MDAnalysis code that builds the backbone (N, CA, C; Angstrom):
import MDAnalysis as mda
import numpy as np

u = mda.Universe.empty(492, n_residues=164, atom_resindex=np.repeat(np.arange(164), 3), trajectory=True)
u.add_TopologyAttr("name", ["N", "CA", "C"] * 164)
u.add_TopologyAttr("resid", np.arange(1, 165))
u.add_TopologyAttr("resname", ["LEU", "GLN", "ILE", "ILE", "PRO", "HIS", "TYR", "GLU", "SER", "ASP", "PRO", "LEU", "TYR", "ILE", "LYS", "ALA", "ILE", "CYS", "LYS", "SER", "ILE", "GLU", "ASP", "ARG", "ILE", "SER", "LYS", "ILE", "ASN", "TRP", "LYS", "PRO", "ASP", "ILE", "ILE", "MET", "ALA", "SER", "TYR", "HIS", "GLY", "ILE", "PRO", "LYS", "LYS", "TYR", "PHE", "ASP", "LYS", "GLY", "ASP", "PRO", "TYR", "HIS", "CYS", "TYR", "CYS", "HIS", "LYS", "THR", "THR", "ARG", "LEU", "MET", "ARG", "GLU", "LYS", "PHE", "LYS", "SER", "ILE", "GLU", "ILE", "LYS", "THR", "THR", "PHE", "GLN", "SER", "ARG", "PHE", "GLY", "PRO", "GLN", "GLU", "TRP", "LEU", "THR", "PRO", "TYR", "THR", "ASP", "LYS", "THR", "LEU", "GLU", "GLU", "LEU", "PRO", "GLY", "LYS", "GLY", "ILE", "LYS", "ASN", "LEU", "LEU", "ILE", "ILE", "CYS", "PRO", "GLY", "PHE", "ALA", "SER", "ASP", "CYS", "VAL", "GLU", "THR", "LEU", "GLU", "GLU", "ILE", "ASN", "ILE", "GLN", "GLY", "ARG", "GLU", "SER", "PHE", "MET", "ASP", "LYS", "GLY", "GLY", "LEU", "HIS", "PHE", "ASP", "LEU", "ILE", "PRO", "CYS", "LEU", "ASN", "ASP", "ASN", "SER", "ASP", "HIS", "ILE", "GLU", "LEU", "PHE", "LYS", "LYS", "LEU", "ILE", "ARG", "LYS", "TYR", "LEU"])
u.atoms.positions = np.array([
    [128.271, -87.569, 12.447],
    [127.315, -87.054, 11.474],
    [126.657, -88.232, 10.773],
    [125.349, -88.283, 10.797],
    [124.608, -89.346, 10.122],
    [123.729, -88.701, 9.043],
    [123.859, -89.145, 7.830],
    [123.045, -88.629, 6.724],
    [121.927, -89.622, 6.453],
    [120.718, -89.119, 6.456],
    [119.556, -89.960, 6.156],
    [119.377, -89.977, 4.646],
    [119.390, -91.148, 4.037],
    [119.276, -91.211, 2.577],
    [117.861, -90.883, 2.097],
    [117.734, -90.864, 0.813],
    [116.457, -90.571, 0.169],
    [115.330, -91.433, 0.746],
    [114.124, -90.897, 0.707],
    [112.960, -91.635, 1.227],
    [111.765, -91.519, 0.274],
    [112.070, -91.423, -1.000],
    [111.042, -91.210, -2.023],
    [109.993, -92.304, -2.092],
    [110.295, -93.476, -1.590],
    [109.343, -94.589, -1.678],
    [108.928, -95.116, -0.309],
    [109.277, -94.404, 0.747],
    [108.885, -94.836, 2.083],
    [107.358, -94.849, 2.171],
    [106.770, -95.941, 2.651],
    [105.307, -96.026, 2.710],
    [104.648, -94.883, 3.489],
    [105.273, -94.404, 4.554],
    [104.695, -93.280, 5.302],
    [104.703, -91.993, 4.472],
    [105.750, -91.823, 3.686],
    [105.831, -90.645, 2.806],
    [104.747, -90.705, 1.735],
    [104.627, -91.840, 1.069],
    [103.615, -91.982, 0.014],
    [102.211, -91.819, 0.603],
    [101.985, -92.403, 1.757],
    [100.682, -92.267, 2.421],
    [100.382, -90.797, 2.728],
    [101.365, -90.069, 3.234],
    [101.169, -88.656, 3.564],
    [100.873, -87.828, 2.317],
    [101.608, -88.081, 1.243],
    [101.383, -87.355, -0.011],
    [99.981, -87.639, -0.546],
    [99.599, -88.905, -0.579],
    [98.276, -89.276, -1.097],
    [97.163, -88.703, -0.222],
    [97.368, -88.694, 1.060],
    [96.371, -88.110, 1.967],
    [96.224, -86.615, 1.698],
    [97.338, -85.942, 1.423],
    [97.259, -84.506, 1.134],
    [96.488, -84.246, -0.164],
    [96.619, -85.140, -1.144],
    [95.844, -85.017, -2.381],
    [94.361, -85.208, -2.078],
    [94.038, -86.273, -1.365],
    [92.632, -86.540, -1.030],
    [92.027, -85.398, -0.222],
    [92.777, -84.869, 0.738],
    [92.282, -83.752, 1.549],
    [91.989, -82.530, 0.688],
    [92.879, -82.224, -0.244],
    [92.677, -81.041, -1.087],
    [91.480, -81.238, -2.015],
    [91.366, -82.421, -2.605],
    [90.229, -82.680, -3.500],
    [88.910, -82.548, -2.747],
    [88.893, -82.947, -1.490],
    [87.653, -82.837, -0.709],
    [87.284, -81.379, -0.410],
    [88.223, -80.462, -0.584],
    [87.978, -79.052, -0.265],
    [87.691, -78.182, -1.478],
    [87.930, -78.692, -2.666],
    [87.649, -77.896, -3.867],
    [86.307, -78.343, -4.444],
    [85.664, -77.449, -5.178],
    [84.338, -77.769, -5.716],
    [84.383, -78.071, -7.215],
    [85.487, -78.606, -7.688],
    [85.646, -79.007, -9.084],
    [86.527, -80.246, -9.122],
    [86.437, -80.983, -10.218],
    [87.215, -82.215, -10.360],
    [88.441, -81.935, -11.227],
    [89.630, -82.247, -10.732],
    [90.831, -82.043, -11.552],
    [90.825, -82.947, -12.789],
    [91.232, -82.384, -13.913],
    [91.434, -83.194, -15.119],
    [92.721, -84.003, -14.977],
    [93.670, -83.442, -14.248],
    [94.977, -84.056, -14.075],
    [95.594, -83.514, -12.786],
    [96.482, -84.296, -12.210],
    [97.303, -83.820, -11.100],
    [98.731, -83.767, -11.632],
    [99.355, -82.616, -11.492],
    [100.741, -82.479, -11.906],
    [101.620, -82.587, -10.668],
    [102.582, -83.500, -10.702],
    [103.584, -83.626, -9.641],
    [104.849, -82.941, -10.151],
    [105.116, -81.751, -9.618],
    [106.249, -80.955, -10.075],
    [107.403, -81.097, -9.084],
    [108.520, -81.590, -9.582],
    [109.719, -81.787, -8.780],
    [110.765, -80.749, -9.177],
    [111.667, -80.427, -8.260],
    [112.765, -79.526, -8.606],
    [113.608, -80.212, -9.675],
    [114.005, -79.465, -10.674],
    [114.824, -80.026, -11.736],
    [116.303, -80.048, -11.381],
    [117.047, -80.775, -12.176],
    [118.511, -80.770, -12.130],
    [119.000, -80.757, -13.579],
    [120.213, -80.295, -13.817],
    [120.741, -80.351, -15.191],
    [120.736, -81.789, -15.714],
    [120.356, -81.944, -16.966],
    [120.268, -83.271, -17.581],
    [121.617, -83.991, -17.561],
    [122.702, -83.238, -17.618],
    [124.029, -83.882, -17.622],
    [124.277, -84.675, -16.337],
    [123.641, -84.291, -15.225],
    [123.779, -85.067, -13.995],
    [123.130, -86.439, -14.171],
    [121.938, -86.427, -14.762],
    [121.227, -87.681, -15.039],
    [122.071, -88.545, -15.990],
    [122.599, -87.922, -17.030],
    [123.408, -88.647, -18.013],
    [124.643, -89.287, -17.380],
    [125.129, -88.704, -16.292],
    [126.299, -89.238, -15.590],
    [125.919, -90.225, -14.492],
    [124.615, -90.533, -14.374],
    [124.197, -91.570, -13.442],
    [123.472, -91.128, -12.190],
    [123.208, -89.835, -12.030],
    [122.482, -89.368, -10.843],
    [121.092, -90.001, -10.836],
    [120.686, -90.651, -9.731],
    [119.407, -91.365, -9.693],
    [118.188, -90.499, -9.384],
    [118.367, -89.185, -9.190],
    [117.272, -88.313, -8.767],
    [116.041, -88.419, -9.679],
    [116.256, -88.402, -10.980],
    [115.162, -88.507, -11.951],
    [114.338, -89.769, -11.694],
    [115.021, -90.864, -11.441],
    [114.343, -92.138, -11.169],
    [113.556, -92.075, -9.865],
    [114.126, -91.434, -8.845],
    [113.416, -91.294, -7.568],
    [112.115, -90.519, -7.743],
    [112.169, -89.453, -8.525],
    [110.963, -88.651, -8.763],
    [109.889, -89.487, -9.452],
    [110.275, -90.193, -10.495],
    [109.306, -91.026, -11.207],
    [108.787, -92.161, -10.322],
    [109.616, -92.668, -9.446],
    [109.172, -93.721, -8.530],
    [108.118, -93.176, -7.571],
    [108.342, -91.982, -7.029],
    [107.343, -91.367, -6.154],
    [106.020, -91.208, -6.890],
    [106.066, -90.691, -8.099],
    [104.827, -90.515, -8.872],
    [104.163, -91.861, -9.132],
    [104.936, -92.866, -9.487],
    [104.354, -94.200, -9.731],
    [103.658, -94.722, -8.484],
    [104.286, -94.567, -7.340],
    [103.674, -95.040, -6.089],
    [102.426, -94.234, -5.736],
    [102.436, -92.951, -6.045],
    [101.231, -92.138, -5.847],
    [100.101, -92.662, -6.734],
    [100.432, -92.970, -7.984],
    [99.412, -93.495, -8.910],
    [98.821, -94.811, -8.414],
    [99.671, -95.658, -7.836],
    [99.192, -96.948, -7.324],
    [98.217, -96.774, -6.172],
    [98.413, -95.752, -5.383],
    [97.543, -95.494, -4.237],
    [96.367, -94.591, -4.590],
    [96.534, -93.789, -5.609],
    [95.533, -92.788, -5.963],
    [95.269, -92.886, -7.462],
    [94.346, -93.737, -7.831],
    [94.177, -94.122, -9.230],
    [93.118, -93.345, -10.005],
    [92.332, -92.528, -9.360],
    [91.162, -91.947, -10.021],
    [91.489, -90.815, -10.985],
    [92.681, -90.220, -10.886],
    [93.036, -89.090, -11.752],
    [94.467, -89.291, -12.236],
    [94.725, -88.982, -13.497],
    [96.085, -89.092, -14.029],
    [97.031, -88.184, -13.250],
    [98.229, -88.681, -12.977],
    [99.269, -87.887, -12.321],
    [100.454, -87.809, -13.279],
    [100.867, -86.588, -13.574],
    [101.938, -86.338, -14.542],
    [103.149, -85.746, -13.824],
    [104.342, -86.246, -14.118],
    [105.591, -85.737, -13.543],
    [106.174, -84.643, -14.424],
    [106.571, -83.524, -13.785],
    [107.289, -82.450, -14.474],
    [108.406, -81.954, -13.559],
    [109.266, -81.084, -14.111],
    [110.413, -80.563, -13.373],
    [110.480, -79.051, -13.497],
    [110.695, -78.394, -12.377],
    [110.674, -76.934, -12.303],
    [112.034, -76.374, -11.895],
    [112.107, -75.050, -11.857],
    [113.222, -74.285, -11.284],
    [114.520, -74.401, -12.058],
    [114.446, -74.479, -13.355],
    [115.686, -74.537, -14.126],
    [116.203, -73.121, -14.374],
    [117.499, -73.017, -14.610],
    [118.091, -71.732, -14.968],
    [119.374, -71.992, -15.735],
    [119.811, -70.991, -16.461],
    [121.026, -71.124, -17.262],
    [120.732, -71.741, -18.616],
    [121.740, -71.798, -19.463],
    [121.544, -72.232, -20.854],
    [121.499, -73.745, -21.071],
    [121.915, -74.531, -20.102],
    [121.980, -75.974, -20.328],
    [120.602, -76.629, -20.240],
    [120.503, -77.824, -20.801],
    [119.259, -78.585, -20.732],
    [119.084, -79.164, -19.335],
    [117.845, -79.109, -18.831],
    [117.503, -79.663, -17.529],
    [116.544, -80.814, -17.747],
    [116.222, -81.528, -16.680],
    [115.264, -82.627, -16.790],
    [113.949, -82.123, -17.364],
    [113.351, -82.925, -18.198],
    [112.069, -82.582, -18.822],
    [111.042, -83.643, -18.460],
    [109.759, -83.342, -18.645],
    [109.199, -82.110, -19.186],
    [109.280, -80.965, -18.177],
    [109.433, -79.750, -18.705],
    [109.522, -78.569, -17.869],
    [108.140, -78.196, -17.349],
    [108.057, -77.897, -16.071],
    [106.769, -77.523, -15.465],
    [106.191, -76.282, -16.125],
    [106.982, -75.230, -16.290],
    [106.438, -73.981, -16.824],
    [105.897, -74.165, -18.244],
    [106.610, -74.881, -19.072],
    [106.136, -75.113, -20.445],
    [104.884, -75.987, -20.444],
    [104.851, -76.982, -19.571],
    [103.680, -77.860, -19.472],
    [102.456, -77.069, -19.033],
    [102.623, -76.170, -18.069],
    [101.503, -75.337, -17.615],
    [100.939, -74.491, -18.754],
    [101.795, -74.020, -19.626],
    [101.353, -73.229, -20.769],
    [100.645, -74.088, -21.820],
    [101.039, -75.354, -21.943],
    [100.497, -76.231, -22.984],
    [99.194, -76.934, -22.610],
    [98.997, -77.221, -21.335],
    [97.852, -78.040, -20.921],
    [96.494, -77.498, -21.363],
    [96.195, -76.198, -21.183],
    [94.859, -75.735, -21.606],
    [94.584, -75.969, -23.096],
    [95.604, -75.848, -23.929],
    [95.447, -76.104, -25.360],
    [95.189, -77.565, -25.678],
    [95.475, -78.449, -24.722],
    [95.226, -79.884, -24.883],
    [93.943, -80.308, -24.185],
    [93.133, -79.327, -23.770],
    [91.854, -79.634, -23.137],
    [91.912, -79.830, -21.634],
    [93.079, -79.651, -21.033],
    [93.225, -79.768, -19.573],
    [92.972, -78.384, -18.988],
    [91.788, -78.199, -18.419],
    [91.388, -76.881, -17.920],
    [91.342, -76.804, -16.397],
    [91.344, -77.961, -15.729],
    [91.220, -78.022, -14.277],
    [92.433, -78.762, -13.719],
    [93.333, -78.022, -13.090],
    [94.626, -78.566, -12.703],
    [94.851, -78.485, -11.202],
    [95.229, -79.615, -10.651],
    [95.675, -79.691, -9.264],
    [97.164, -80.001, -9.319],
    [97.958, -79.259, -8.573],
    [99.403, -79.436, -8.641],
    [99.972, -79.676, -7.244],
    [100.953, -80.559, -7.177],
    [101.627, -80.899, -5.926],
    [103.129, -80.913, -6.200],
    [103.911, -80.570, -5.202],
    [105.368, -80.537, -5.333],
    [105.970, -81.519, -4.324],
    [105.932, -82.813, -4.627],
    [106.354, -83.826, -3.659],
    [107.821, -83.778, -3.276],
    [108.663, -83.195, -4.092],
    [110.088, -83.141, -3.795],
    [110.469, -82.060, -2.796],
    [109.499, -81.259, -2.377],
    [109.753, -80.188, -1.415],
    [109.118, -80.576, -0.084],
    [109.909, -80.562, 0.984],
    [109.398, -80.908, 2.307],
    [108.500, -79.803, 2.860],
    [108.827, -78.554, 2.514],
    [108.025, -77.432, 3.000],
    [107.881, -76.398, 1.901],
    [106.813, -75.634, 2.004],
    [106.575, -74.590, 1.015],
    [107.672, -73.543, 1.092],
    [108.020, -73.019, -0.070],
    [109.126, -72.072, -0.186],
    [108.884, -71.223, -1.430],
    [109.844, -70.393, -1.793],
    [109.679, -69.522, -2.952],
    [109.365, -70.333, -4.219],
    [109.914, -71.530, -4.321],
    [109.694, -72.326, -5.529],
    [108.302, -72.930, -5.609],
    [107.650, -73.133, -4.489],
    [106.271, -73.626, -4.533],
    [105.290, -72.458, -4.496],
    [105.557, -71.478, -3.662],
    [104.611, -70.380, -3.473],
    [104.668, -69.347, -4.591],
    [105.853, -68.929, -4.993],
    [106.000, -67.915, -6.037],
    [106.023, -68.550, -7.428],
    [106.932, -69.500, -7.630],
    [107.124, -70.073, -8.962],
    [105.901, -70.859, -9.438],
    [105.295, -71.629, -8.554],
    [104.147, -72.450, -8.940],
    [102.825, -71.726, -8.694],
    [102.580, -71.330, -7.462],
    [101.251, -70.825, -7.109],
    [100.974, -69.417, -7.618],
    [101.984, -68.648, -7.958],
    [101.747, -67.314, -8.532],
    [102.057, -67.333, -10.028],
    [103.330, -67.550, -10.383],
    [103.712, -67.512, -11.797],
    [103.081, -68.646, -12.597],
    [103.129, -69.861, -12.047],
    [102.549, -71.009, -12.755],
    [101.050, -70.884, -12.929],
    [100.382, -70.455, -11.867],
    [98.922, -70.243, -11.934],
    [98.595, -69.227, -13.033],
    [99.323, -68.115, -13.038],
    [99.082, -67.069, -14.033],
    [99.269, -67.601, -15.452],
    [100.342, -68.345, -15.681],
    [100.589, -68.909, -17.020],
    [99.463, -69.842, -17.439],
    [99.064, -70.734, -16.545],
    [98.011, -71.699, -16.846],
    [96.688, -70.991, -17.143],
    [96.325, -70.045, -16.302],
    [95.050, -69.343, -16.475],
    [95.073, -68.457, -17.724],
    [96.195, -67.789, -17.996],
    [96.309, -66.938, -19.185],
    [96.164, -67.735, -20.479],
    [96.530, -69.011, -20.451],
    [96.433, -69.858, -21.641],
    [95.076, -70.558, -21.759],
    [94.158, -70.269, -20.829],
    [92.814, -70.821, -20.943],
    [92.392, -71.777, -19.855],
    [93.191, -71.948, -18.829],
    [92.798, -72.805, -17.722],
    [91.609, -72.223, -16.972],
    [90.804, -73.085, -16.377],
    [89.632, -72.639, -15.612],
    [89.879, -72.699, -14.106],
    [90.448, -73.805, -13.633],
    [90.707, -73.991, -12.205],
    [92.148, -74.437, -12.003],
    [92.770, -73.885, -10.981],
    [94.151, -74.213, -10.636],
    [94.229, -74.194, -9.118],
    [94.786, -75.248, -8.538],
    [94.994, -75.245, -7.096],
    [96.296, -75.960, -6.783],
    [97.015, -75.418, -5.821],
    [98.264, -76.005, -5.359],
    [98.027, -76.706, -4.026],
    [98.408, -77.957, -3.954],
    [98.355, -78.702, -2.700],
    [99.580, -78.278, -1.890],
    [99.390, -77.804, -0.667],
    [100.563, -77.402, 0.118],
    [101.524, -78.572, 0.329],
    [102.793, -78.236, 0.495],
    [103.773, -79.260, 0.854],
    [103.382, -79.842, 2.207],
    [104.011, -80.925, 2.576],
    [103.665, -81.570, 3.843],
    [103.980, -80.685, 5.049],
    [104.939, -79.789, 4.911],
    [105.245, -78.821, 5.961],
    [105.306, -79.480, 7.330],
    [104.502, -78.986, 8.269],
    [104.535, -79.505, 9.639],
    [103.324, -80.370, 9.968],
    [102.681, -80.949, 8.946],
    [101.506, -81.776, 9.270],
    [101.930, -83.055, 9.991],
    [101.016, -83.621, 10.722],
    [101.340, -84.749, 11.601],
    [101.875, -85.968, 10.846],
    [101.386, -86.221, 9.632],
    [101.898, -87.349, 8.848],
    [103.385, -87.150, 8.511],
    [103.756, -85.928, 8.202],
    [105.142, -85.616, 7.870],
    [106.035, -85.773, 9.101],
    [105.545, -85.324, 10.238],
    [106.306, -85.449, 11.489],
    [106.512, -86.927, 11.834],
    [105.487, -87.756, 11.625],
    [105.620, -89.200, 11.887],
    [106.683, -89.818, 10.984],
    [106.714, -89.409, 9.732],
    [107.743, -89.892, 8.809],
    [109.132, -89.513, 9.325],
    [109.304, -88.250, 9.706],
    [110.603, -87.811, 10.205],
    [110.993, -88.553, 11.480],
    [110.048, -88.769, 12.368],
    [110.341, -89.525, 13.591],
    [110.848, -90.923, 13.240],
    [110.167, -91.580, 12.301],
    [110.582, -92.927, 11.884],
    [111.983, -92.915, 11.294],
    [112.233, -91.961, 10.405],
    [113.550, -91.886, 9.760],
    [114.654, -91.593, 10.770],
    [114.412, -90.675, 11.665],
    [115.423, -90.320, 12.658],
    [115.719, -91.486, 13.582],
    [114.659, -92.133, 14.043],
    [114.861, -93.281, 14.939],
    [115.611, -94.412, 14.259],
    [115.365, -94.609, 12.986],
    [116.036, -95.663, 12.234],
    [117.550, -95.441, 12.170],
    [117.964, -94.185, 12.140],
    [119.389, -93.876, 11.958],
    [120.087, -93.384, 13.212],
    [119.411, -93.394, 14.345],
    [120.081, -92.988, 15.595],
    [120.946, -94.117, 16.140],
])
Protein backbone atom coordinates (compact mmCIF):
# COMPACT_ATOMS: atom_id res chain seq x y z
CA LEU A 1 0.00 0.00 0.00
CA GLN A 2 1.46 3.35 -1.03
CA ILE A 3 -0.13 6.57 0.22
CA ILE A 4 0.39 9.65 -1.90
CA PRO A 5 0.91 12.65 0.38
CA HIS A 6 -0.67 16.05 0.04
CA TYR A 7 -0.13 17.94 -3.22
CA GLU A 8 -1.48 21.37 -2.33
CA SER A 9 1.52 23.15 -3.83
CA ASP A 10 2.34 20.90 -6.78
CA PRO A 11 2.92 23.17 -9.80
CA LEU A 12 0.61 21.07 -12.01
CA TYR A 13 -2.16 21.36 -9.42
CA ILE A 14 -1.79 25.13 -9.08
CA LYS A 15 -1.65 25.50 -12.87
CA ALA A 16 -4.84 23.44 -13.26
CA ILE A 17 -6.68 25.44 -10.60
CA CYS A 18 -5.61 28.78 -12.10
CA LYS A 19 -6.56 27.62 -15.58
CA SER A 20 -10.02 26.67 -14.32
CA ILE A 21 -10.42 30.20 -12.89
CA GLU A 22 -9.32 31.81 -16.16
CA ASP A 23 -11.62 29.52 -18.17
CA ARG A 24 -14.63 30.39 -16.01
CA ILE A 25 -13.94 34.13 -16.11
CA SER A 26 -13.79 33.96 -19.90
CA LYS A 27 -17.30 32.45 -19.92
CA ILE A 28 -19.12 34.87 -17.63
CA ASN A 29 -20.20 38.35 -18.72
CA TRP A 30 -19.35 40.13 -15.45
CA LYS A 31 -16.18 40.80 -13.48
CA PRO A 32 -15.87 39.16 -10.05
CA ASP A 33 -15.27 41.54 -7.15
CA ILE A 34 -13.58 38.66 -5.35
CA ILE A 35 -12.84 34.97 -5.75
CA MET A 36 -13.62 32.88 -2.71
CA ALA A 37 -11.57 29.69 -2.26
CA SER A 38 -13.72 27.52 -0.01
CA TYR A 39 -12.02 24.51 1.56
CA HIS A 40 -13.60 21.76 3.66
CA GLY A 41 -13.27 22.68 7.31
CA ILE A 42 -11.92 20.68 10.22
CA PRO A 43 -12.44 21.20 13.96
CA LYS A 44 -10.14 23.94 15.24
CA LYS A 45 -8.84 21.61 17.96
CA TYR A 46 -7.10 19.56 15.24
CA PHE A 47 -5.25 22.68 14.10
CA ASP A 48 -4.42 23.53 17.72
CA LYS A 49 -2.87 20.06 18.10
CA GLY A 50 -0.64 20.58 15.06
CA ASP A 51 -2.64 19.36 12.05
CA PRO A 52 -1.09 21.14 9.02
CA TYR A 53 -4.28 21.13 6.88
CA HIS A 54 -5.06 24.81 7.58
CA CYS A 55 -1.57 25.76 6.40
CA TYR A 56 -1.92 23.66 3.24
CA CYS A 57 -5.16 25.44 2.35
CA HIS A 58 -3.61 28.87 2.83
CA LYS A 59 -0.56 27.80 0.83
CA THR A 60 -2.76 26.76 -2.10
CA THR A 61 -4.54 30.12 -2.00
CA ARG A 62 -1.23 31.99 -1.79
CA LEU A 63 0.10 30.13 -4.83
CA MET A 64 -3.13 30.85 -6.71
CA ARG A 65 -2.71 34.55 -5.90
CA GLU A 66 0.87 34.49 -7.21
CA LYS A 67 -0.31 33.07 -10.52
CA PHE A 68 -3.61 34.91 -10.73
CA LYS A 69 -3.16 38.44 -9.44
CA SER A 70 -5.97 40.45 -11.02
CA ILE A 71 -8.68 39.65 -8.43
CA GLU A 72 -8.50 39.19 -4.66
CA ILE A 73 -8.75 35.56 -3.55
CA LYS A 74 -10.13 34.91 -0.06
CA THR A 75 -9.84 31.61 1.87
CA THR A 76 -12.85 30.27 3.78
CA PHE A 77 -13.89 26.92 5.28
CA GLN A 78 -17.15 25.06 4.77
CA SER A 79 -19.04 21.95 5.93
CA ARG A 80 -18.83 22.34 9.67
CA PHE A 81 -21.23 20.59 12.02
CA GLY A 82 -21.66 20.06 15.73
CA PRO A 83 -21.13 22.49 18.59
CA GLN A 84 -17.34 22.81 18.48
CA GLU A 85 -15.41 25.59 16.78
CA TRP A 86 -14.14 24.82 13.27
CA LEU A 87 -11.57 26.58 11.11
CA THR A 88 -12.58 30.12 10.24
CA PRO A 89 -13.65 32.17 8.44
CA TYR A 90 -16.78 30.12 7.80
CA THR A 91 -17.89 30.02 4.17
CA ASP A 92 -21.61 30.27 4.92
CA LYS A 93 -21.21 33.28 7.22
CA THR A 94 -18.86 34.97 4.74
CA LEU A 95 -21.38 34.48 1.92
CA GLU A 96 -24.00 36.23 4.04
CA GLU A 97 -21.66 39.12 4.92
CA LEU A 98 -20.05 39.93 1.56
CA PRO A 99 -22.97 41.81 -0.07
CA GLY A 100 -23.16 44.12 2.96
CA LYS A 101 -19.47 44.92 2.42
CA GLY A 102 -20.05 45.90 -1.22
CA ILE A 103 -19.03 42.54 -2.72
CA LYS A 104 -21.87 41.87 -5.15
CA ASN A 105 -20.16 39.75 -7.82
CA LEU A 106 -18.70 36.51 -6.48
CA LEU A 107 -16.81 33.71 -8.14
CA ILE A 108 -16.24 30.71 -5.90
CA ILE A 109 -13.92 27.72 -6.22
CA CYS A 110 -13.45 24.70 -3.94
CA PRO A 111 -9.79 23.73 -4.45
CA GLY A 112 -9.76 21.15 -1.66
CA PHE A 113 -12.26 18.95 -3.52
CA ALA A 114 -10.97 16.79 -6.38
CA SER A 115 -14.47 16.32 -7.80
CA ASP A 116 -17.84 17.94 -7.41
CA CYS A 117 -20.00 16.41 -4.71
CA VAL A 118 -22.84 17.30 -2.35
CA GLU A 119 -20.59 19.81 -0.59
CA THR A 120 -19.81 21.75 -3.75
CA LEU A 121 -23.07 21.28 -5.64
CA GLU A 122 -25.64 21.49 -2.82
CA GLU A 123 -23.86 23.33 -0.01
CA ILE A 124 -22.13 25.93 -2.19
CA ASN A 125 -23.93 26.17 -5.52
CA ILE A 126 -27.47 25.92 -4.12
CA GLN A 127 -27.49 26.92 -0.44
CA GLY A 128 -24.50 29.28 -0.66
CA ARG A 129 -25.79 30.94 -3.82
CA GLU A 130 -29.19 31.47 -2.20
CA SER A 131 -27.66 33.01 0.94
CA PHE A 132 -25.42 35.34 -1.07
CA MET A 133 -28.20 36.46 -3.42
CA ASP A 134 -30.76 36.87 -0.60
CA LYS A 135 -28.35 39.25 1.16
CA GLY A 136 -27.99 41.45 -1.93
CA GLY A 137 -25.50 39.73 -4.22
CA LEU A 138 -25.89 40.34 -7.96
CA HIS A 139 -23.78 37.61 -9.58
CA PHE A 140 -22.63 34.26 -8.20
CA ASP A 141 -20.85 31.51 -10.08
CA LEU A 142 -19.18 28.31 -8.95
CA ILE A 143 -16.09 27.10 -10.78
CA PRO A 144 -16.43 23.32 -11.14
CA CYS A 145 -13.89 21.14 -9.38
CA LEU A 146 -11.15 19.73 -11.57
CA ASN A 147 -13.13 16.49 -11.87
CA ASP A 148 -11.96 14.58 -14.95
CA ASN A 149 -10.41 17.46 -16.90
CA SER A 150 -7.16 16.72 -18.69
CA ASP A 151 -5.02 18.94 -16.40
CA HIS A 152 -6.25 16.99 -13.37
CA ILE A 153 -5.55 13.66 -15.06
CA GLU A 154 -1.99 14.81 -15.88
CA LEU A 155 -1.46 15.71 -12.22
CA PHE A 156 -2.68 12.28 -11.11
CA LYS A 157 -0.47 10.55 -13.68
CA LYS A 158 2.55 12.46 -12.37
CA LEU A 159 1.74 11.67 -8.75
CA ILE A 160 1.10 8.00 -9.40
CA ARG A 161 4.25 7.56 -11.43
CA LYS A 162 6.30 9.27 -8.74
CA TYR A 163 5.16 6.75 -6.12
CA LEU A 164 5.08 3.53 -8.14
